C-alpha positions in Angstrom: 202.7 127.7 -62.1 205.3 130.0 -60.4 208.7 130.9 -61.5 211.6 129.4 -59.6 213.0 131.7 -56.9 216.5 133.0 -57.4 218.6 132.5 -54.3 220.1 135.7 -52.9 223.8 136.4 -53.7 226.3 135.4 -51.0 227.6 138.2 -48.7 230.5 140.1 -50.1 233.7 139.2 -48.4 236.1 142.1 -47.8 239.2 141.7 -49.9 242.6 142.5 -48.5 242.8 145.5 -50.8 239.3 146.8 -49.9 239.0 145.9 -46.3 237.1 148.1 -43.9 239.3 150.4 -41.8 238.4 151.5 -38.3 238.1 155.3 -38.1 240.8 157.1 -36.3 240.4 158.2 -32.8 238.1 161.3 -32.7 237.1 161.0 -36.3 233.6 159.9 -35.4 233.0 163.1 -33.4 231.1 166.0 -34.9 232.8 168.1 -37.5 234.3 171.2 -35.9 232.5 174.4 -36.5 235.7 176.0 -37.9 235.9 173.3 -40.6 232.4 174.0 -41.8 232.4 177.7 -41.6 236.0 178.2 -42.8 236.7 180.5 -39.9 240.1 180.5 -38.3 240.4 178.4 -35.1 239.5 180.3 -32.0 238.0 183.2 -33.9 235.6 185.3 -31.9 232.9 187.6 -33.5 231.1 190.5 -31.9 228.2 188.1 -31.0 230.3 185.2 -29.6 232.0 182.2 -31.1 231.1 180.9 -34.5 228.0 178.7 -34.8 227.8 175.3 -36.6 227.3 177.1 -40.0 229.6 180.0 -39.6 227.1 182.4 -38.0 228.5 184.0 -35.0 226.4 183.3 -31.9 223.9 181.2 -33.8 222.9 179.6 -30.5 223.2 182.7 -28.3 220.0 184.3 -27.0 219.1 187.7 -28.5 218.8 190.5 -26.0 219.3 190.6 -22.3 216.9 187.7 -21.5 213.2 187.4 -20.9 213.5 187.9 -17.1 215.4 191.1 -17.6 213.0 192.4 -20.2 210.0 191.7 -18.0 211.7 193.4 -15.1 212.4 196.5 -17.2 208.9 196.5 -18.6 207.5 196.5 -15.0 209.7 199.5 -14.2 208.6 201.3 -17.3 204.9 200.7 -16.6 205.3 201.9 -13.0 207.1 205.1 -13.9 204.8 205.9 -16.8 201.7 205.3 -14.7 203.0 207.6 -11.9 203.6 210.4 -14.4 199.9 210.5 -14.9 199.7 212.5 -11.7 201.5 215.3 -13.4 199.1 215.1 -16.3 196.2 215.4 -13.9 197.6 218.5 -12.3 198.2 220.1 -15.7 194.7 219.2 -16.8 193.2 220.7 -13.8 195.3 223.9 -14.2 194.8 224.4 -18.0 191.3 223.1 -18.6 188.7 225.9 -19.1 186.1 226.5 -16.4 182.5 225.5 -17.1 180.3 228.1 -15.4 177.1 227.0 -13.7 174.4 229.0 -12.0 172.0 227.9 -9.2 168.4 228.9 -8.8 165.4 228.1 -6.7 162.2 226.8 -8.3 159.2 225.9 -6.2 161.5 225.7 -3.1 164.0 223.4 -4.8 167.5 224.2 -5.9 168.3 223.6 -9.6 171.6 224.1 -11.4 172.0 224.9 -15.1 174.7 226.1 -17.5 175.2 229.9 -17.5 176.2 229.8 -21.1 174.1 227.1 -22.8 176.0 227.6 -26.1 179.4 227.7 -24.6 182.1 225.2 -25.7 183.9 225.0 -22.4 182.9 221.4 -21.8 184.4 220.4 -25.2 187.5 222.3 -24.2 187.9 220.2 -21.1 188.1 217.0 -23.2 190.3 218.8 -25.7 192.8 219.9 -23.1 193.1 216.3 -21.7 193.5 215.0 -25.3 196.3 217.4 -26.2 198.1 216.8 -22.9 197.8 213.0 -23.4 199.3 213.3 -26.9 202.3 215.3 -25.5 202.8 212.7 -22.7 202.6 209.9 -25.2 205.3 211.5 -27.3 207.6 212.2 -24.3 207.1 208.8 -22.7 207.8 207.0 -26.0 211.0 208.9 -26.6 212.1 208.3 -23.0 211.5 204.6 -23.2 213.3 204.4 -26.6 216.3 206.1 -25.2 216.2 203.9 -22.1 216.3 200.7 -24.3 216.7 201.1 -28.0 216.3 197.4 -28.8 212.7 197.5 -27.7 211.0 194.1 -27.3 207.4 192.9 -26.7 207.5 193.1 -22.9 208.8 196.7 -23.0 206.1 197.8 -25.5 203.4 196.1 -23.4 204.7 197.8 -20.3 204.6 201.2 -22.0 201.0 200.7 -23.2 199.8 199.4 -19.8 201.6 202.2 -17.9 200.1 204.9 -20.3 196.6 203.6 -19.8 197.0 203.5 -16.0 198.5 207.0 -16.2 195.5 208.3 -18.0 193.1 206.8 -15.4 195.3 208.3 -12.6 195.3 211.7 -14.4 191.6 211.7 -14.6 191.1 210.9 -11.0 193.7 213.5 -9.9 192.0 216.2 -12.0 188.6 215.4 -10.6 189.9 215.4 -7.1 191.7 218.8 -7.5 188.8 220.3 -9.3 185.6 221.9 -7.9 183.3 219.8 -5.7 181.1 217.3 -7.4 178.1 218.2 -5.3 176.8 221.1 -7.5 173.7 221.6 -5.4 175.7 222.2 -2.2 178.1 224.4 -4.1 175.2 226.5 -5.5 173.8 226.9 -2.0 177.2 228.1 -0.7 177.7 230.8 -3.4 174.1 231.8 -3.4 171.3 232.2 -5.9 172.2 233.5 -9.4 176.0 233.5 -8.7 178.2 231.6 -11.2 180.5 228.9 -10.1 182.7 226.3 -11.8 181.4 222.9 -12.7 183.4 219.9 -11.6 186.0 218.5 -14.0 184.8 215.5 -16.0 185.4 213.8 -19.3 182.5 213.7 -21.7 184.2 211.1 -23.9 185.9 208.3 -22.0 187.7 207.3 -25.2 190.3 210.0 -24.5 191.8 207.5 -22.0 193.3 205.7 -24.9 195.0 208.7 -26.5 198.1 208.4 -24.3 198.8 204.7 -24.9 198.0 204.9 -28.6 200.3 207.9 -29.1 203.1 206.3 -27.2 202.8 203.0 -29.2 202.8 204.8 -32.5 205.8 207.1 -31.6 207.8 204.2 -30.1 207.2 202.0 -33.2 208.3 204.8 -35.5 211.5 205.5 -33.5 212.3 201.8 -33.3 211.8 201.4 -37.1 213.9 204.5 -37.9 216.6 204.5 -35.3 216.6 201.1 -33.7 219.6 198.8 -33.8 219.9 196.5 -36.8 221.1 192.9 -36.8 224.5 192.7 -38.4 224.7 190.2 -41.3 227.6 187.9 -40.3 228.5 187.1 -44.0 228.7 190.8 -44.9 230.8 191.4 -41.7 233.2 188.7 -42.6 233.5 190.1 -46.2 234.2 193.6 -44.8 237.0 192.1 -42.5 238.7 190.7 -45.6 237.7 187.1 -45.1 236.8 185.2 -48.3 233.1 184.5 -48.7 232.0 180.9 -48.4 232.0 179.1 -51.6 229.0 177.1 -52.6 229.4 173.3 -52.3 230.0 171.4 -55.6 227.0 169.7 -57.1 
């Protein structure tokens, strides 16, 4: 046995005193930004017109734009990479010479180190490392002064350019250094006469010194001296505008 169903109440008729009124023209449109943010009509902030919640430029893009950033990153990578030629010249000029000596054994030429306990070979890698650190410092400072705001494309361009610059420096130093054919060189100078070994890097990891140093220095400069985003609420308070009151509960 089921309970009788109660019929639904009749629709409520609007009374003459409580009739629905059509909204005025333009009332259905979105609430103006100035009304929400309590900013004076037509006010302009340093970052553009006020946004929907009183934040100046809330819908404006930050920075010069992705295309411009990518273009600047490509220029930075190219300039930094080309500067590797100077690093190669300095490495060839400042690196210590590794003396070799040629001799004839059983009718065959052999080449060996003149000073078997010398540290000239380590000094070649050390010279490249120190120069790469200096170039990383200089390139990071130059890129930071070029564009203080930074950005991911710019940092990537700096790292790629520094790595390519290290490879270019290595090839330039090897090309400017002594001949790589040590047997032919020993024959030219004669038996028992010392000559310089070709430039080479014993540890290929030194190629990463320049990009790593540049990234660390650039990150530190950006963190310490980079531009800061201005808080719009603090800026309005500094200009004498009353802070926004919290809505009543």
